[in-house]
KOLROVO-412518 format. One record per atom (N, C-alpha, C): residue number from 1; residue in one letter; atom name; x, y, z. Coordinates in Angstrom, 1 decimal. Layout:
residues N
{r NUM,'A','CA',{X,Y,Z}}
...
//
This chain:
residues 81
{r 1,'M','N',{-3.4,26.0,-19.7}}
{r 1,'M','CA',{-3.5,24.7,-20.4}}
{r 1,'M','C',{-2.5,23.7,-19.8}}
{r 2,'V','N',{-1.3,24.2,-19.5}}
{r 2,'V','CA',{-0.3,23.3,-18.9}}
{r 2,'V','C',{-0.7,22.8,-17.5}}
{r 3,'A','N',{-1.3,23.7,-16.7}}
{r 3,'A','CA',{-1.7,23.3,-15.4}}
{r 3,'A','C',{-2.8,22.2,-15.5}}
{r 4,'D','N',{-3.7,22.3,-16.4}}
{r 4,'D','CA',{-4.8,21.3,-16.6}}
{r 4,'D','C',{-4.2,19.9,-16.9}}
{r 5,'W','N',{-3.2,19.9,-17.8}}
{r 5,'W','CA',{-2.5,18.7,-18.2}}
{r 5,'W','C',{-1.8,18.0,-17.0}}
{r 6,'R','N',{-1.2,18.8,-16.1}}
{r 6,'R','CA',{-0.6,18.3,-14.9}}
{r 6,'R','C',{-1.6,17.7,-14.0}}
{r 7,'V','N',{-2.7,18.3,-13.8}}
{r 7,'V','CA',{-3.7,17.7,-12.9}}
{r 7,'V','C',{-4.2,16.4,-13.5}}
{r 8,'V','N',{-4.5,16.3,-14.8}}
{r 8,'V','CA',{-4.9,15.0,-15.4}}
{r 8,'V','C',{-3.9,13.9,-15.2}}
{r 9,'V','N',{-2.6,14.3,-15.5}}
{r 9,'V','CA',{-1.5,13.3,-15.3}}
{r 9,'V','C',{-1.4,12.9,-13.8}}
{r 10,'G','N',{-1.5,13.9,-12.9}}
{r 10,'G','CA',{-1.4,13.6,-11.5}}
{r 10,'G','C',{-2.5,12.6,-11.0}}
{r 11,'L','N',{-3.7,12.9,-11.5}}
{r 11,'L','CA',{-4.8,12.0,-11.1}}
{r 11,'L','C',{-4.6,10.6,-11.7}}
{r 12,'G','N',{-4.1,10.5,-12.9}}
{r 12,'G','CA',{-3.8,9.2,-13.5}}
{r 12,'G','C',{-2.8,8.4,-12.7}}
{r 13,'V','N',{-1.7,9.1,-12.2}}
{r 13,'V','CA',{-0.7,8.4,-11.4}}
{r 13,'V','C',{-1.3,7.9,-10.1}}
{r 14,'V','N',{-2.2,8.7,-9.5}}
{r 14,'V','CA',{-2.9,8.3,-8.2}}
{r 14,'V','C',{-3.7,7.1,-8.5}}
{r 15,'C','N',{-4.5,7.1,-9.6}}
{r 15,'C','CA',{-5.4,6.0,-9.9}}
{r 15,'C','C',{-4.5,4.7,-10.2}}
{r 16,'V','N',{-3.4,4.8,-10.9}}
{r 16,'V','CA',{-2.6,3.7,-11.1}}
{r 16,'V','C',{-2.0,3.1,-9.8}}
{r 17,'C','N',{-1.6,4.0,-8.9}}
{r 17,'C','CA',{-1.0,3.6,-7.7}}
{r 17,'C','C',{-2.1,2.9,-6.8}}
{r 18,'V','N',{-3.3,3.4,-6.8}}
{r 18,'V','CA',{-4.3,2.8,-6.0}}
{r 18,'V','C',{-4.6,1.4,-6.5}}
{r 19,'I','N',{-4.8,1.3,-7.8}}
{r 19,'I','CA',{-5.0,0.0,-8.3}}
{r 19,'I','C',{-3.8,-1.0,-8.0}}
{r 20,'A','N',{-2.6,-0.5,-8.2}}
{r 20,'A','CA',{-1.4,-1.3,-7.9}}
{r 20,'A','C',{-1.4,-1.7,-6.4}}
{r 21,'E','N',{-1.8,-0.8,-5.5}}
{r 21,'E','CA',{-1.8,-1.2,-4.1}}
{r 21,'E','C',{-2.8,-2.2,-3.8}}
{r 22,'Q','N',{-4.0,-2.1,-4.4}}
{r 22,'Q','CA',{-5.1,-3.1,-4.2}}
{r 22,'Q','C',{-4.7,-4.4,-4.7}}
{r 23,'R','N',{-4.0,-4.5,-5.8}}
{r 23,'R','CA',{-3.6,-5.8,-6.4}}
{r 23,'R','C',{-2.5,-6.4,-5.5}}
{r 24,'L','N',{-1.6,-5.5,-5.1}}
{r 24,'L','CA',{-0.5,-5.9,-4.2}}
{r 24,'L','C',{-1.0,-6.5,-2.9}}
{r 25,'T','N',{-2.0,-5.8,-2.3}}
{r 25,'T','CA',{-2.6,-6.3,-1.1}}
{r 25,'T','C',{-3.2,-7.7,-1.2}}
{r 26,'M','N',{-3.9,-7.9,-2.3}}
{r 26,'M','CA',{-4.5,-9.2,-2.6}}
{r 26,'M','C',{-3.5,-10.3,-2.7}}
{r 27,'L','N',{-2.4,-10.0,-3.5}}
{r 27,'L','CA',{-1.3,-10.9,-3.6}}
{r 27,'L','C',{-0.6,-11.3,-2.3}}
{r 28,'L','N',{-0.4,-10.2,-1.5}}
{r 28,'L','CA',{0.3,-10.5,-0.2}}
{r 28,'L','C',{-0.6,-11.3,0.7}}
{r 29,'M','N',{-1.9,-11.0,0.7}}
{r 29,'M','CA',{-2.8,-11.7,1.6}}
{r 29,'M','C',{-2.9,-13.2,1.2}}
{r 30,'Q','N',{-2.8,-13.5,-0.1}}
{r 30,'Q','CA',{-2.8,-14.9,-0.5}}
{r 30,'Q','C',{-1.6,-15.7,0.1}}
{r 31,'K','N',{-0.5,-15.1,0.3}}
{r 31,'K','CA',{0.7,-15.7,0.8}}
{r 31,'K','C',{0.8,-15.8,2.3}}
{r 32,'C','N',{0.0,-15.0,3.0}}
{r 32,'C','CA',{0.1,-14.9,4.5}}
{r 32,'C','C',{-0.8,-15.8,5.3}}
{r 33,'D','N',{-0.5,-16.0,6.5}}
{r 33,'D','CA',{-1.3,-16.7,7.4}}
{r 33,'D','C',{-2.5,-15.9,7.8}}
{r 34,'A','N',{-3.5,-16.5,8.3}}
{r 34,'A','CA',{-4.8,-15.9,8.7}}
{r 34,'A','C',{-4.5,-14.8,9.8}}
{r 35,'E','N',{-3.5,-15.1,10.6}}
{r 35,'E','CA',{-3.2,-14.2,11.7}}
{r 35,'E','C',{-2.8,-12.8,11.2}}
{r 36,'L','N',{-2.2,-12.7,10.1}}
{r 36,'L','CA',{-1.7,-11.5,9.5}}
{r 36,'L','C',{-2.7,-10.7,8.7}}
{r 37,'K','N',{-3.7,-11.4,8.2}}
{r 37,'K','CA',{-4.6,-10.8,7.2}}
{r 37,'K','C',{-5.3,-9.5,7.7}}
{r 38,'H','N',{-5.7,-9.6,9.0}}
{r 38,'H','CA',{-6.4,-8.4,9.5}}
{r 38,'H','C',{-5.5,-7.2,9.6}}
{r 39,'E','N',{-4.3,-7.4,10.1}}
{r 39,'E','CA',{-3.3,-6.3,10.2}}
{r 39,'E','C',{-2.9,-5.8,8.8}}
{r 40,'I','N',{-2.8,-6.7,7.9}}
{r 40,'I','CA',{-2.4,-6.2,6.5}}
{r 40,'I','C',{-3.5,-5.4,5.9}}
{r 41,'C','N',{-4.8,-5.8,6.1}}
{r 41,'C','CA',{-5.9,-5.0,5.6}}
{r 41,'C','C',{-6.0,-3.6,6.3}}
{r 42,'H','N',{-5.7,-3.6,7.6}}
{r 42,'H','CA',{-5.7,-2.3,8.3}}
{r 42,'H','C',{-4.7,-1.4,7.7}}
{r 43,'W','N',{-3.4,-1.8,7.5}}
{r 43,'W','CA',{-2.4,-1.0,7.0}}
{r 43,'W','C',{-2.6,-0.6,5.5}}
{r 44,'A','N',{-3.2,-1.6,4.7}}
{r 44,'A','CA',{-3.5,-1.3,3.3}}
{r 44,'A','C',{-4.5,-0.1,3.2}}
{r 45,'A','N',{-5.5,-0.2,4.1}}
{r 45,'A','CA',{-6.5,0.9,4.1}}
{r 45,'A','C',{-5.9,2.2,4.5}}
{r 46,'F','N',{-5.0,2.2,5.5}}
{r 46,'F','CA',{-4.4,3.4,6.0}}
{r 46,'F','C',{-3.5,4.0,5.0}}
{r 47,'Y','N',{-2.7,3.2,4.3}}
{r 47,'Y','CA',{-1.8,3.8,3.2}}
{r 47,'Y','C',{-2.6,4.1,2.0}}
{r 48,'E','N',{-3.7,3.5,1.7}}
{r 48,'E','CA',{-4.5,3.8,0.5}}
{r 48,'E','C',{-5.1,5.2,0.7}}
{r 49,'H','N',{-5.6,5.5,1.9}}
{r 49,'H','CA',{-6.1,6.8,2.2}}
{r 49,'H','C',{-5.1,7.9,2.1}}
{r 50,'R','N',{-3.9,7.6,2.6}}
{r 50,'R','CA',{-2.8,8.6,2.5}}
{r 50,'R','C',{-2.4,8.7,1.0}}
{r 51,'L','N',{-2.4,7.7,0.3}}
{r 51,'L','CA',{-2.0,7.7,-1.1}}
{r 51,'L','C',{-3.0,8.7,-1.9}}
{r 52,'Q','N',{-4.3,8.6,-1.6}}
{r 52,'Q','CA',{-5.2,9.4,-2.3}}
{r 52,'Q','C',{-5.2,10.9,-1.9}}
{r 53,'T','N',{-4.8,11.1,-0.6}}
{r 53,'T','CA',{-4.8,12.5,-0.2}}
{r 53,'T','C',{-3.4,13.2,-0.2}}
{r 54,'G','N',{-2.4,12.4,-0.5}}
{r 54,'G','CA',{-1.0,12.9,-0.5}}
{r 54,'G','C',{-0.6,13.5,-1.8}}
{r 55,'Q','N',{0.6,14.0,-1.8}}
{r 55,'Q','CA',{1.2,14.7,-3.0}}
{r 55,'Q','C',{1.9,13.7,-3.9}}
{r 56,'K','N',{2.7,12.8,-3.4}}
{r 56,'K','CA',{3.5,11.9,-4.1}}
{r 56,'K','C',{3.1,10.4,-3.9}}
{r 57,'P','N',{2.2,9.9,-4.8}}
{r 57,'P','CA',{1.7,8.5,-4.5}}
{r 57,'P','C',{2.7,7.4,-4.4}}
{r 58,'I','N',{3.8,7.5,-5.1}}
{r 58,'I','CA',{4.8,6.4,-5.0}}
{r 58,'I','C',{5.4,6.3,-3.6}}
{r 59,'L','N',{5.5,7.4,-2.9}}
{r 59,'L','CA',{6.1,7.3,-1.6}}
{r 59,'L','C',{5.1,6.5,-0.6}}
{r 60,'H','N',{3.8,6.7,-0.8}}
{r 60,'H','CA',{2.9,6.0,0.1}}
{r 60,'H','C',{2.8,4.5,-0.3}}
{r 61,'L','N',{3.0,4.2,-1.5}}
{r 61,'L','CA',{3.1,2.8,-2.0}}
{r 61,'L','C',{4.3,2.1,-1.4}}
{r 62,'E','N',{5.4,2.8,-1.4}}
{r 62,'E','CA',{6.7,2.3,-0.8}}
{r 62,'E','C',{6.5,2.2,0.7}}
{r 63,'A','N',{5.9,3.1,1.3}}
{r 63,'A','CA',{5.7,3.0,2.8}}
{r 63,'A','C',{4.8,1.8,3.1}}
{r 64,'F','N',{3.8,1.5,2.3}}
{r 64,'F','CA',{3.0,0.3,2.6}}
{r 64,'F','C',{3.8,-0.9,2.5}}
{r 65,'V','N',{4.7,-1.0,1.5}}
{r 65,'V','CA',{5.5,-2.2,1.3}}
{r 65,'V','C',{6.5,-2.3,2.5}}
{r 66,'A','N',{7.1,-1.2,3.0}}
{r 66,'A','CA',{8.0,-1.2,4.1}}
{r 66,'A','C',{7.2,-1.7,5.4}}
{r 67,'K','N',{6.0,-1.2,5.5}}
{r 67,'K','CA',{5.2,-1.6,6.7}}
{r 67,'K','C',{4.9,-3.1,6.7}}
{r 68,'F','N',{4.5,-3.6,5.5}}
{r 68,'F','CA',{4.2,-5.0,5.4}}
{r 68,'F','C',{5.5,-5.8,5.8}}
{r 69,'M','N',{6.6,-5.4,5.3}}
{r 69,'M','CA',{7.9,-6.1,5.6}}
{r 69,'M','C',{8.1,-6.1,7.1}}
{r 70,'S','N',{7.8,-5.0,7.8}}
{r 70,'S','CA',{8.0,-4.9,9.2}}
{r 70,'S','C',{7.0,-5.8,10.0}}
{r 71,'V','N',{5.8,-5.8,9.5}}
{r 71,'V','CA',{4.8,-6.7,10.2}}
{r 71,'V','C',{5.1,-8.1,10.0}}
{r 72,'Y','N',{5.5,-8.5,8.8}}
{r 72,'Y','CA',{5.9,-9.9,8.5}}
{r 72,'Y','C',{7.1,-10.3,9.3}}
{r 73,'K','N',{8.1,-9.5,9.4}}
{r 73,'K','CA',{9.3,-9.8,10.1}}
{r 73,'K','C',{9.0,-10.0,11.6}}
{r 74,'R','N',{8.2,-9.2,12.2}}
{r 74,'R','CA',{7.8,-9.3,13.6}}
{r 74,'R','C',{7.0,-10.6,13.8}}
{r 75,'Y','N',{6.1,-11.0,12.8}}
{r 75,'Y','CA',{5.4,-12.2,12.9}}
{r 75,'Y','C',{6.3,-13.5,12.8}}
{r 76,'V','N',{7.3,-13.4,11.9}}
{r 76,'V','CA',{8.2,-14.6,11.8}}
{r 76,'V','C',{9.1,-14.7,13.0}}
{r 77,'I','N',{9.6,-13.6,13.6}}
{r 77,'I','CA',{10.4,-13.6,14.8}}
{r 77,'I','C',{9.6,-14.2,16.0}}
{r 78,'N','N',{8.3,-13.8,16.1}}
{r 78,'N','CA',{7.5,-14.3,17.2}}
{r 78,'N','C',{7.2,-15.8,17.0}}
{r 79,'L','N',{7.1,-16.2,15.7}}
{r 79,'L','CA',{6.7,-17.6,15.4}}
{r 79,'L','C',{7.9,-18.5,15.7}}
{r 80,'F','N',{9.1,-18.1,15.3}}
{r 80,'F','CA',{10.2,-19.0,15.5}}
{r 80,'F','C',{11.1,-18.7,16.7}}
{r 81,'G','N',{10.8,-17.6,17.4}}
{r 81,'G','CA',{11.5,-17.3,18.6}}
{r 81,'G','C',{12.8,-16.6,18.3}}
//
């Protein structure tokens, strides 16, 4: 009985994190230039897949945010020299 409860809670956490990542992706894309949107979509799909297949969903959500920050930093540095 306890194992069944853990599976249901685990699936609930994954669903919440997937929805959170999708909403986060949409909000980030609204604030970015068109040049970044393709790369952000690529990494969002990459980390969403990992989120659904991995053990700890919050780590994959954090990894997506870190990747976004890295991509955006590289874009700003290239833009302003």
